[in-house]
C-alpha atoms as one frame of an Amber mdcrd trajectory, in Angstrom:
protein
  -3.018 -16.246  43.317  -2.264 -19.170  45.682  -5.068 -20.865  47.823  -7.942
 -19.077  46.025 -10.924 -21.263  44.999 -11.092 -22.296  41.333 -13.438 -20.217
  39.065 -13.219 -17.081  40.823 -11.259 -15.220  38.067 -12.056 -11.724  39.376
 -10.642 -12.491  42.738  -7.572 -14.089  41.050  -6.899 -11.112  38.907  -7.509
  -8.535  41.901  -5.178 -10.048  44.275  -2.458 -10.670  41.580  -2.652  -7.010
  40.516  -2.438  -6.193  44.146   0.829  -8.179  44.613   2.428  -6.817  41.428
   1.967  -3.259  42.938   5.263  -4.142  44.911   6.602  -6.428  42.494   7.109
  -3.872  39.703   9.538  -1.897  42.172  11.776  -4.743  42.729  14.165  -4.346
  39.950  15.036  -0.613  40.632  14.884  -1.091  44.316  17.561  -3.903  43.970
  19.776  -1.808  41.979  19.334   1.166  44.276  20.247  -1.055  47.046  23.200
  -2.256  45.437  24.546   1.222  44.419  24.162   2.094  48.027  26.079  -0.900
  49.088  29.032   0.214  46.857  28.689   3.818  47.569  28.051   4.696  43.928
  26.728   8.044  43.244  27.816   9.195  40.021  25.671  10.641  37.151  25.328
   7.254  35.613  23.946   5.599  38.615  21.408   8.374  39.503  20.295   8.302
  35.810  19.784   4.491  36.067  17.881   4.911  39.272  15.658   7.854  38.078
  14.644   5.905  34.866  14.182   2.799  36.869  11.642   4.377  39.118   9.884
   5.998  36.086   9.524   2.549  34.490   8.379   0.981  37.615   5.884   3.793
  38.170   4.582   3.269  34.608   4.084  -0.468  35.067   2.426   0.517  38.345
  -0.306   2.565  36.746  -0.727  -0.276  34.156  -1.260  -3.110  36.405  -4.913
  -2.792  36.366  -5.026  -2.620  32.645  -5.878  -5.865  30.818  -2.644  -5.448
  28.749  -0.620  -6.260  31.928  -2.883  -8.992  33.566  -6.099 -10.677  32.616
  -8.228 -13.794  33.081  -6.616 -16.740  35.000  -4.811 -20.079  34.977  -5.942
 -22.621  37.500  -3.673 -25.194  38.996  -4.004 -27.989  41.693  -2.271 -25.388
  44.208  -4.267 -22.487  43.222  -4.585 -19.910  40.523  -2.477 -17.134  38.662
  -3.539 -14.326  36.270  -2.529 -14.643  32.660   0.400 -12.357  31.430  -0.187
 -10.046  28.641   2.095  -7.986  26.463   2.992  -5.270  29.105   3.876  -8.077
  31.400   6.342  -9.405  28.980   7.904  -6.135  28.529   8.084  -5.667  32.200
   9.984  -9.078  32.357  12.597  -7.580  29.934  13.112  -4.533  32.246  13.401
  -6.919  35.272  16.113  -8.975  33.568  18.056  -5.995  32.399  18.023  -4.253
  35.789  18.775  -7.416  37.629  21.645  -8.221  35.306  23.163  -4.573  35.774
  22.955  -4.860  39.303  24.928  -8.128  39.186  27.752  -6.714  36.830  28.269
  -3.695  39.095  28.297  -5.616  42.402  30.621  -8.098  41.154  33.044  -5.704
  39.616  33.165  -3.800  42.901  33.748  -7.203  44.756  36.670  -7.982  42.729
  38.225  -4.508  43.187  38.154  -4.173  46.921  40.953  -5.239  49.181  39.742
  -4.829  52.880  38.539  -8.191  54.303  35.539  -6.884  56.307  34.171  -4.718
  53.029  34.763  -7.821  51.120  32.748  -9.853  53.454  29.851  -7.470  53.360
  29.739  -7.412  49.635  29.922 -11.309  49.527  26.955 -11.981  51.722  25.029
  -9.274  49.820  25.990 -11.067  46.642  24.776 -14.457  47.948  21.665 -12.961
  49.162  20.787 -11.304  45.783  21.896 -14.045  43.616  19.679 -16.698  45.384
  16.830 -14.139  45.176  17.544 -13.309  41.277  17.719 -16.951  40.403  14.792
 -18.491  42.335  12.557 -15.355  42.789  11.647 -15.077  39.053  10.354 -18.786
  39.006   7.259 -17.097  40.504   6.454 -15.472  37.080   6.062 -18.842  35.240
   2.526 -19.592  36.379   1.544 -16.398  34.560   2.374 -18.071  31.469   0.564
 -21.456  32.245   3.354 -23.283  33.488   2.362 -25.402  36.443   4.978 -24.910
  39.047   4.407 -24.453  42.657   5.497 -20.871  43.840   8.067 -22.016  46.453
  10.403 -19.324  44.983   8.556 -16.897  47.242  10.741 -18.230  50.067  13.840
 -16.636  48.250  12.701 -13.447  49.786  12.898 -14.740  53.316  16.257 -16.250
  52.804  17.244 -12.889  51.341  16.117 -11.187  54.520  17.935 -13.603  56.834
  21.279 -13.278  54.989  20.904  -9.416  54.787  20.306  -9.406  58.546  23.248
 -11.640  59.318  25.618  -9.289  57.476  24.120  -6.245  59.231  24.790  -7.624
  62.615  28.092  -9.540  61.999  29.852  -7.027  59.452  28.220  -3.606  59.914
  26.624  -3.778  56.438  24.561  -0.739  57.185  23.158   1.107  60.301  19.707
  -0.419  60.900  18.555   2.929  62.553  19.487   4.740  59.378  17.770   2.219
  57.229  14.612   2.476  59.454  14.733   6.321  59.057  15.252   6.246  55.369
  12.605   3.498  54.933  10.176   5.302  57.121  10.632   8.506  55.162  10.346
   6.743  51.714   7.147   4.632  52.588   5.435   7.639  54.162   6.097   9.616
  51.138   5.128   6.921  48.737   1.722   6.465  50.544   1.146  10.093  50.710
   1.503  10.254  47.008  -0.220   6.984  46.066  -3.363   7.670  48.201  -4.464
  11.133  46.342  -3.328   9.806  42.848  -5.624   6.587  43.362  -8.360   8.691
  44.720  -8.139  10.801  41.588  -7.993   7.746  39.417 -11.137   6.421  41.062
 -13.172   9.547  40.470 -11.963   9.500  36.707 -13.352   6.178  36.317 -16.533
   7.289  38.116 -17.253  10.238  36.074 -15.244   9.717  32.956 -15.568   6.102
  32.151 -15.007   6.420  28.434 -11.561   8.178  28.874  -8.686   6.331  27.352
  -5.063   6.570  28.555  -4.715  10.375  29.226  -6.020  10.306  32.872  -3.122
   7.757  33.710  -0.514   9.924  32.002  -1.710  13.006  33.965  -1.582  10.939
  37.286   1.807   9.826  36.488   2.963  13.340  36.193   1.199  14.331  39.168
   3.032  11.343  41.257   6.424  12.179  39.789   6.099  15.909  40.814   4.533
  15.354  44.268   6.757  12.473  45.525  10.018  14.372  45.840   8.328  17.235
  47.421   6.541  15.037  50.122   9.916  12.957  50.634  11.735  16.348  51.442
   8.902  17.368  53.968   8.831  13.952  55.650  12.676  13.903  55.832  12.839
  17.138  57.761  10.073  16.301  60.122  11.834  12.757  60.739  15.237  14.388
  61.567  13.635  17.038  63.817  11.178  14.942  65.873  11.751  11.266  65.439
  15.572  10.628  64.951  17.177  13.519  66.852  20.172  11.388  67.917  21.122
  11.026  64.023  23.135  13.952  62.689  23.439  15.850  59.434  26.991  15.044
  58.103  26.729  17.956  55.647  26.144  20.441  58.512  29.076  18.858  60.440
  31.338  19.216  57.354  30.327  22.703  56.781  30.848  23.918  60.481  34.026
  22.198  60.858  35.477  23.609  57.569  34.518  27.079  58.699  36.125  26.489
  62.278  39.405  25.067  60.649  39.717  27.977  58.169  39.905  30.399  61.082
  43.020  29.403  62.618  46.558  28.196  62.145  47.187  26.919  65.672  47.281
  23.257  66.235  45.610  23.214  69.732  42.726  25.253  68.173  42.354  22.865
  65.259  42.389  19.827  67.780  39.635  21.471  69.980  37.571  22.451  66.980
  37.703  18.739  65.591  36.970  17.478  68.999  34.020  19.706  69.549  32.337
  18.968  66.172  32.879  15.155  66.070  32.306  14.286  69.707  29.021  16.215
  69.370  28.122  14.276  66.214  29.413  10.704  67.064  29.073  10.773  70.734
  32.489   9.232  71.275  33.721   8.511  74.780  37.185   9.604  73.600  39.172
  11.287  70.885  42.905  11.430  70.494  45.424  12.940  67.891  48.647  11.356
  67.146  51.392  13.002  65.159  53.494  10.946  62.852  57.165  11.170  63.440
  58.950   9.511  60.465  62.301   9.961  61.733  61.546   7.793  64.711  59.088
   5.680  62.914  56.383   6.141  65.434  53.063   8.113  66.522  53.354  10.633
  69.423  50.213  11.793  71.311  49.626  15.398  70.746  46.173  15.669  72.031
  43.841  13.592  74.159  40.246  13.914  75.446  38.645  11.113  77.422  41.233
   8.322  76.556  42.760   6.412  79.584  46.519   5.882  78.884  49.188   4.235
  81.177  52.203   6.069  80.146  51.572   4.967  76.739  52.284   8.298  74.650
  54.258   6.691  71.790  53.260   3.880  69.578  55.380   2.300  67.060  54.332
   2.854  63.336  53.854   0.096  60.895  54.584  -0.004  57.141  52.388  -2.963
  56.570  49.455  -1.159  58.165  50.112   2.105  56.014  50.340   0.049  52.787
  47.404  -2.062  53.246  45.019   0.274  55.045  46.145   3.965  55.593  47.138
   4.566  51.929  43.394   4.475  50.926  42.770   7.581  53.260  39.828   5.846
  54.816  38.900   5.418  58.400  39.491   1.845  59.555  38.185   0.044  62.708
  40.217  -1.763  65.063  37.830  -4.955  64.520  38.547  -4.899  60.928  42.414
  -4.753  61.749  42.082  -7.443  64.263  40.320  -9.695  61.635  42.619  -9.126
  59.053  46.068 -10.806  57.905  48.035  -8.402  60.088  46.180  -9.100  63.219
  49.290 -10.101  65.417  50.930  -6.774  64.621  52.107  -4.804  67.858  50.624
  -1.747  66.318  47.076  -3.230  66.377  47.594  -4.534  69.922  48.813  -1.282
  71.161  45.895   0.758  69.760  43.351  -1.939  70.833  44.828  -1.804  74.440
  44.358   1.815  74.585  40.665   1.495  74.202  40.550   2.771  70.498  37.940
   1.598  68.122  38.386   3.776  64.838  41.631   5.100  63.391  41.417   7.830
  60.793  44.599   8.454  58.761  45.435  11.942  57.880  47.265  12.105  54.715
  48.401  14.684  52.095  49.451  13.189  48.667  50.383   9.747  50.301  52.298
  11.561  53.134  50.968  10.631  56.445  50.966  13.411  59.105  49.151  11.824
  61.807  46.030  10.023  62.880  42.822  10.750  64.754  41.634   7.943  67.105
  38.054   7.356  68.460  36.893   5.484  71.522  33.714   3.335  71.822  30.571
   5.421  71.571  28.477   6.475  74.824  25.584   4.549  73.523  27.637   1.255
  72.948  26.694   1.293  69.349  29.188   0.517  66.636  30.415   3.107  64.103
  28.070   2.766  61.035  28.838   3.607  57.366  27.569   7.119  57.565  30.109
   7.791  60.446  32.746   6.288  58.131  31.875   8.291  55.151  31.924  11.538
  57.410  35.348  10.705  58.919  36.631  10.109  55.292  35.476  13.500  54.017
  36.874  15.432  57.054  40.191  13.656  57.232  41.346  15.569  54.194  40.113
  18.907  55.595  42.058  18.244  59.056  45.133  16.961  57.325  45.541  20.059
  55.362  44.693  22.319  58.336  47.176  20.567  60.502  50.027  20.644  57.746
  49.477  24.429  57.372  49.749  24.849  61.188  53.024  22.894  61.308  54.482
  24.591  58.502  53.448  28.063  59.989  54.890  27.095  63.278  58.129  26.043
  61.636  58.478  29.324  59.686  57.912  31.237  62.994  60.752  29.242  64.546
  62.907  29.814  61.443  62.296  33.631  61.517  63.327  33.782  65.103  66.482
  31.880  64.390  67.356  33.908  61.302  66.852  37.082  63.353  69.369  35.856
  65.765  71.922  34.925  63.032  71.527  38.406  61.603  72.160  40.128  65.128
  75.166  37.958  65.571  76.524  38.545  62.180  76.099  42.500  62.620  78.273
  42.097  65.820  80.894  39.921  64.628  81.297  40.811  60.758  81.421  44.565
  60.550  83.412  44.058  57.310  80.644  42.306  55.723  78.064  44.927  56.172
  76.878  44.776  52.422  76.528  40.911  52.655  74.436  41.399  55.753  72.228
  43.785  53.918  71.485  41.313  51.260  70.706  38.635  53.951  68.471  40.890
  55.762  66.584  41.666  52.512  66.239  37.914  51.765  64.969  37.260  55.461
  62.363  40.112  54.798  61.397  38.785  51.295  61.134  35.365  53.039  58.818
  36.573  55.750  56.682  38.321  53.162  56.146  35.552  50.840  55.780  32.876
  53.786  53.231  35.044  55.685  51.312  35.898  52.647  51.190  32.148  51.343
  50.217  30.643  54.813  47.186  32.727  55.285  43.894  30.928  56.063  42.677
  31.066  52.353  45.237  28.075  51.477  42.940  25.921  53.744  39.801  27.026
  52.324  40.816  27.148  48.695  42.543  23.580  48.896  39.864  22.022  50.978
  36.905  23.200  48.935  38.669  22.531  45.908  39.494  19.014  46.840  35.855
  18.381  47.825  34.399  19.837  44.678  36.782  17.828  42.417  35.914  14.659
  44.279  32.166  15.350  43.772  31.294  15.870  47.562  28.901  18.641  46.418
  27.565  16.992  43.387  28.265  16.734  39.769  29.789  19.747  38.028  29.897
  20.842  34.198  33.167  20.237  32.594  33.568  23.941  32.237  33.268  24.518
  35.972  35.430  21.461  36.612  38.166  22.673  34.440  38.126  26.030  36.377
  38.082  24.402  39.702  41.129  22.246  38.610  42.961  25.445  37.634  42.336
  26.942  41.163  43.457  23.808  42.732  46.651  23.540  40.667  47.558  27.271
  41.542  47.045  26.593  45.112  49.373  23.604  45.005  52.047  25.941  43.413
  51.806  28.160  46.457  52.169  25.278  48.890  55.140  23.999  46.870  56.624
  27.362  47.267  56.051  27.302  51.181  57.771  23.769  51.052  60.980  25.290
  49.042  61.161  27.932  51.648  60.793  25.638  54.594  63.492  23.233  52.955
  65.701  26.121  53.018  65.085  26.900  56.581  65.515  23.121  57.473  68.814
  23.237  55.537  70.197  26.278  57.110  69.095  25.265  60.639  70.682  21.959
  60.143  67.175  19.888  60.771  66.770  18.520  57.283  66.626  14.670  57.720
  68.403  12.367  55.222  67.530   8.654  54.709  70.716   7.377  52.944  70.420
   4.103  51.197  72.246   2.286  48.626  70.608   2.473  45.330  70.995   2.665
  41.302  71.011   6.280  40.226  69.942   5.251  36.580  66.729   3.899  37.997
  65.904   7.129  39.604  66.763   9.256  36.509  64.688   6.923  34.273  61.841
   7.423  36.357  62.033  11.239  36.258  62.466  11.151  32.330  59.431   9.002
  32.031  57.468  11.476  34.284  58.554  14.631  32.231  58.154  13.123  28.770
  54.655  14.126  28.285  55.373  17.824  29.455  58.245  17.912  26.950  56.061
  16.430  24.077  53.271  19.008  24.882  55.851  21.649  23.989  57.126  19.726
  20.899  60.424  19.078  22.336  62.361  15.706  22.283  63.479  14.312  25.813
  66.420  11.957  25.042  67.454   9.600  27.870  70.977   7.826  27.056  70.444
   4.883  29.130  73.943   3.583  30.315  75.330   0.429  28.323  76.242  -1.156
  31.400  74.996  -1.090  34.995  76.682   1.658  37.090  77.954   1.234  40.599
  75.432   1.965  43.221  75.521   5.416  45.180  74.581   5.932  48.892  71.889
   8.647  48.745  68.472   9.892  49.822  66.414   8.858  46.790  63.638  11.469
  47.438  66.035  14.409  47.787  68.192  13.393  44.676  65.154  12.716  42.592
  63.732  16.308  43.609  67.151  17.751  42.253  66.935  15.843  38.822  63.302
  16.910  38.323  64.170  20.546  39.058  67.127  20.551  36.340  65.077  18.706
  33.623  61.783  20.546  34.251  63.863  23.867  34.035  65.329  22.629  30.666
  61.838  22.117  29.466  60.576  25.461  30.537  63.334  27.439  28.937  63.723
  25.564  25.798  61.334  26.880  23.153  62.239  24.291  20.543  64.725  21.463
  19.922  65.789  18.947  22.576  66.929  17.951  26.068  69.445  15.049  26.272
  70.065  13.346  29.702  72.951  11.349  30.398  74.454   9.341  33.170  78.110
   7.890  33.300  80.880   6.755  35.574  83.563   9.337  36.143  86.389   8.019
  38.341  84.837   7.358  41.714  81.986   9.486  40.911  78.685   9.158  38.884
  78.180  12.063  36.511  74.630  13.330  35.670  74.319  15.773  32.751  71.451
  17.560  31.169  72.211  19.445  27.782  69.540  21.394  26.135  69.234  23.674
  23.040  67.254  26.504  25.062  67.806  30.028  25.903  71.168  29.804  27.393
  72.679  31.571  30.154  74.734  34.809  30.285  78.051  34.953  31.996  76.790
  37.437  34.673  73.747  35.099  35.386  75.943  32.031  35.604  78.012  33.449
  38.365  75.016  33.799  40.682  72.773  30.960  39.300  72.927  28.743  42.536
  72.313  31.710  44.991  69.357  32.050  46.826  66.405  33.883  45.190  68.617
  34.262  41.904  66.983  34.164  38.555  68.161  35.004  35.252  67.185  38.383
  33.758  66.038  37.228  30.483  64.417  34.002  31.757  62.217  35.945  34.231
  60.286  37.332  31.276  59.602  33.838  29.813  58.538  32.121  32.940  57.168
  34.547  35.518  56.187  31.951  38.223  59.686  30.796  39.338  61.111  31.800
  42.859  64.859  31.388  42.395  65.056  28.644  45.015  64.933  25.402  43.116
  68.741  25.385  42.044  69.681  26.901  45.436  67.913  23.853  47.227  69.353
  21.570  44.687  72.947  22.724  45.450  72.496  22.208  49.108  71.046  18.768
  48.580  74.033  17.614  46.452  76.497  19.085  48.745  75.096  17.320  51.614
  75.686  14.037  49.671  79.377  15.131  49.431  78.822  15.890  45.533  79.176
  18.910  43.276  76.696  20.736  40.948  77.499  23.270  38.333  76.108  24.820
  34.992  77.934  25.704  31.764  76.527  27.838  28.732  78.098  29.506  25.804
  75.798  32.411  26.337  72.338  33.617  25.398  70.478  31.393  22.817  73.260
  28.857  22.820  71.663  26.282  25.110  72.701  25.261  28.716  74.440  22.123
  30.303  73.734  21.333  33.913  75.868  18.850  35.825  76.251  17.074  39.290
  78.433  14.386  40.610  77.741  11.751  43.559  80.340   9.583  44.826  79.891
   5.824  44.500  79.052   3.800  47.609  81.998   2.348  49.302
């Protein structure tokens, strides 16, 4: 120990053991802190932290044993206890955990793209690396190496760097750190005091006992610590840190509120009530994304002062660099990034917005939630951003269902008007009118059933469980949750098909035409469906054109959907054999063909194949989940491109051929 008088061995050993009571927890504390920085909470991380604390606790109990430290070396600057065999083992543990921390943090640093997040981790790496390089030099005097222990200064340097990162780059919320540290230290002291009291009594009355008392005390400490930590945490949240919220409670309450409505205004109000109460934001606003006009339109506002600025132009660069990750982003982060001069950032900053939360469903941006500054003047911390990331998926699903429900209601009204008009004007077409009325009734029944609130609850909770928001699950449970989630996705896809029909028939379906190579689209579709075909033992053959075909002027997404539907149907209704896909020039048209060796189509079914809700009688028995909408939607899409679609078949069990043509670009 530094500055102790020479010859006082007992004092040297006592104070060194006292210091090592904290030193033995450095490896696991650093790893734990590193995992917290990169927000890693998987099973491996939890196990490493758990075993680390167990090992540190074992070394903690062995500190007072001669097999850890004994006797002393004396130097000109002071003295240090001699390391024994358990000290050597401790150093191995120290090196392994420090190395693992370094590997995990560097891998995370190399994987991130956001500039602010990269700066946070960079300063953390600098702080930890200098601490890991210079700090261990303090162990050398324990082995008789005469080196002045100036390495202890690395702890001070570490503190300075981390403090700078906290202040400049929102490394963490200091209040949250203080709360967690208070709870942890209180729990630790409350555990250590009775354990050391028990140890003192054992040494006093059972001096001949060997190691079993220490094993008993370790078991008591391991059992007592989590119980005390839970008690102290509840006490701190209730009496000492009332301004901090329980994110799990906020998520639970908001999920319940969102599952109870399909009205957009009520969704906006529920989100506002929950998040303003938790975050204490001065303002919150909802902006709906309008892709046709490439802008965001203000749909709901509370507390935001705007000067006739109800529309803000969207930015593809912002979406690709930030929003695509489905995480909340601060205006300060955008202003410090490479896109800082974009009008999008300036417009939102001028409106007094501090945090933007993108609302995405499968990379489809439906809108934004924007927050103003906090009433307290504090910045939004990591816990806030984690909360906003979790609830964004819930809000996006709720709003998407609400938008679909509103479109369905409007479509039903329009459809009813069309039926009334047809009844008056087309007396001769009474039978056709009955069929249309029957289709309308079936649509209303399906759509109203699929858009009930369980969609929101099932998809929301399923998504959260698969992402691990409620903790790890066994493989069996995870598989069953995935089945539930996939079934729910099929229901949503059904609603999307129905709404596509409504948009087509009402003239509201938007097309984004552009010149492109059709063979690239078909190649992408074949690549996507190769695995499903192989899983059924089928050969999916793509005859790539020998020469580059002329470009076509199309909406890539719509034509891709048609191709997927045709080839996917071929896979579903082909028990064995192959599917061959071709693309060739046919005059001033590009001809697509899909030829399979499947069930074939009867003459009666072929006539009605492309009609709404039409399904072949024998194929319905093979694949019961179909709706009879896919080919009808495909026909509407192709005809909107001034093309033609048709099917041919020699009959049942003789395979099928599907074709469509598209005019080449002028």
